[in-house]
N, C-alpha and C positions, 0 to 999 in steps of 0.2 A: 579242510577247505572252507571252514566257517569264516576264516579270516579274509576270504576272497569277496565277501559281501554278495552283491547281486551276480557277479561272475560265477559264484558258486552254483547257481541254478544250472547254467550251461554245462559246467563240469559234472554235475550229478546226472544230467541227462546223458552225457557221453558215457558215463559208467554203465547206465542201463543198456545202452546200445552194445557195449562190449559184453556185458553179462548175458544178454539175449543170445549171443553167439557162442557162449561158453558151455561147459559141461557141469556147471555148478548145480547142486541139488536144492540147496536151501539158501534163501536170502532173508535176513532179518535186518530191518532198518530202524533207526532211532533218531528222532530229532526232526526239526522243521525242513531243512534243506534235503535231507535224505529221502523225504517223501517224494521228491522229484525222481529219484532213482526207482523207488518202489512203483510209482505210477507209470514209469517207462517200460516196465517188464511186460513183455507179451509172449514169452516163451512158456508154454503151458507145462513144461517138464520141471520148471523151477517152482518150488514151494516158497511163497513169499508171505511175509507178515510184517506190518509196520507197528512200531511202538512209540508212544509219547510218554510212557511212564517207565523209568529205569528199573523199578522193582518188578514190574510185570515182565519186562524183557529178561531180567535175571532169572526169574522163576521158570520162564519158558525155555531158556537155554539149558538150565539144569534138568528140566523135564525131558528134553529131546536128545541131549548129548549123552554119550556113553563112554566108558573107559576106552582110551585109545584114539578117540576122535581128535582131529586137528581142527581147532576153531580159530578163524581169522577175524580179529576185531579191527575195524577201521573207523576212525572218527577223529575229529579235530581234538586237539589236546584239551580244549576247554570243555569237552563233553565228559571228561574223566571216566572213560570206559573201564578203567581198572576196577571200578566199583563192582563190576560184574563177576570178577573172580577173586577179589580180595576179601569179600565178606562184609564190606563196609556199606 
């Protein structure tokens, strides 16, 4: 959604509205626009954490995930989130 420019803010706010109604347990956000999703979470049953440093996010994911967990990564292609699991 990074390529949407300012419309990206509206889209990220919509995501937080959907997540507030979901049964998701943990939300980790990374990047400038995803901060709008993070800020929109008001469901106290969701553990949330926002990152601006990819290495800190990587360490945190490895710390909290365990074998058998299914991890969903969402981000614009330009964010290069494969760095989280490729070791680069």
